[in-house]
N, C-alpha and C positions, 0 to 999 in steps of 0.2 A: 798276721797282722806283720805289717813294714814296720819296725823297729828305728824311729829317729832320735840320737845327740846333738838338740841345738848344738852346742859346742864346736862341732865337726862341719855346718852351715855356715855359709854367710848370712849376713841379715837380709839380705831381696830376699834366700832361699827360707830362710825361719820368715823371713813377713808375706813368701806364696802363700806357706800354710793354716797361716794364723786366721788373714783376712778369707780363705780358702775355708777356714773352718768355722770360724766364729763368725755366723749370718743366721738371721737375715743384722745385720745391726743401722741403728736408727740414727738417723744424719742430723746432726746438732749446726743448724746456722748462725754463726755468731757473728753478733756487730761489737766494734772497737771501738775507741776514738783517739785518735794519736794526739803524741802533746802541742801539734799543729794545727789539734782538730779537723783532722781526712776522715772522712768518717771507712773503717777499714770494713770489710766482709767477706768471709771464709765457711766454708761447708767441713766440718770432723764428724768422722763416725765411731774413734773412739773416744763412745760419750755414753753415760750413765746416770741410773738417780743412786745419789749416797745416804740420805734419810730423809726422812719425811716432821724430822721434831731435830731445829726448824727445819724447811723444804730445803736440801740444797742437791745440788750437780754435778759431775764430774768431767769437764773435756777436756783428753788425751790432746797436747799439741805437740809435733814430730818438730826437732831442729832442724839444718840444712848445713851440717856439717858444723856441729855444736853451736850453729848460731840460732836465736830466739825467733820465728817467725812475727809478723806483725804484731797476729791476734792476742801473743804472748806478752811479746812488750808491752802494746799498746794496753790490756788487762792490770800487767803488773803495776803501771807507769800509774794509769787512772784509778786501778783500785774497784773497774765496773763495765759490766761487759751483758751483753742480751743474747738470749737464746732462742732460736726461733727451734717451731718445729717446723722439719720437709714435709713438703706433701706434691700430687702431683699438678695442683693448679700453677706452682712456680718454679717446678724443680728443674727446666732448661736455665732459668733468666743462676739459681742455684751452682747449677755446673759452672756458666762463665764465671762465675765469681771466683773462681779456682783457677783462675790464672796470674801469674807469675808477674802481679803490676809492682812499679817502685812504690816506697811505703807516701810517697804525696801523689800518688793517683787513688784513686775512690774505685772500689768494684762494686758499690751499687749504683754510681753516674756509667759503669761499661757497662752494668749489667740491665739498665732501664728499669732501677724499681724505686720503691719513692720511700724515704722517712717520715717519720714519723714520733713526735715525740715521746719520753719518757717519762712516766710521773713520778717516779723518787729517785732516780741516777740523770743527768747529764748524756749519756748515750743514746742517740738515735735505737727505732725498733724501723721495722720494716712494713709498711702498711699490706702487703699480697698475704705477706704468712699468715694463717688461722693464729696463731695457738701465738704467744712471747711469754717470754718469763722476762725480765728485770733482773738483775742478779748484781751484787756486793762482793768483790775478791774473798773471800774465805780464808783460804791458801793455794797457794803456787808450790809443787812440789817437783826439784828439781829429780830426776830419775833417771836411769840405762847407763848407757856411755860407762865413760871415768867421771871422777870427780872433777878433773879438769874442765871437761868437756861431756856434760850431761847430753842425752840421745830425746829428752823430751822433758816439755812442763805439764804437770795433773793440774790445770785451774781446775779447785775444789769454790763452785759458786751457790752463795743463801739465796733464796730466792726471794725479793722482795715485794714484787708484784708481779701478778697473774693478768697474761689478756688473754681473752677467749671468744672466741665468733659466736654471736650466741645462738645461732645454729648447730654448733656441736656440744650444748650446753646443757644439759639433764640435770636437774638434782642434787647436784654436784657431782658428775660423773660426766664423761668424754665421751659424743660417739665418734665409737673408729669409724667407721662405714663413713662418716660423715666426712670426717678428718681426709682422708683415703690420705692414708701416710704414705710416702717412698722410703725405703730400706739401701744399702749398699749393700752389696755381695764383694765379686771379686773381679776386677780387672773393669770393664768398662760397664761394669752391668749393675745395673737395680731391683728394687723389687716391686711387688705396690703388697700390698695388703692381705689380698688369697682370705683361703675359703677359714674362717673359724668355728671351733668347735670348744667346748664347758666338760670337765672333769669335775670333780667337788672336790674336794679336799674334805682329807680326812679326821675326824675328830679328836 
């Protein structure tokens, strides 16, 4: 095997190894509101579950030259955000929201997506998503980089309301085939759900 010491590589070189190895990655499509109430939206594939008691999820938002992106800045300022599960039905629109727009312009408008009111928080969700989760910010943790200039903000959100399309929900379970989730690979590559198989866990 090839042995690589990450301290001998650039950030970009380590990035390529990480995104090429840790696959597939689910995509959190996140909406936030700015302090001027501009609806921001962006996709993030550094995304996972933290705990189910209470339900919490985490999204890592990378910074640009030490500066927070709109998503982090808005989530921290307002204390809330909405996470949508990305699926085949609107993945092209999600991709459009990755454009680097000024803070006073809405990616939701750019992509032609439809805002929908949330139940427990002020941040709207997106109607095109089959699953969305209203979150309050449990904690924002600056990580990486240096103490004066972190490279990322880990946003931990507590889910306060789930929205799930009727056709996906079956006795408390989500039908993955009907959800048709998409995931990130490396570069411009994405993946669909693909073949599923089961292995029973040991007792």
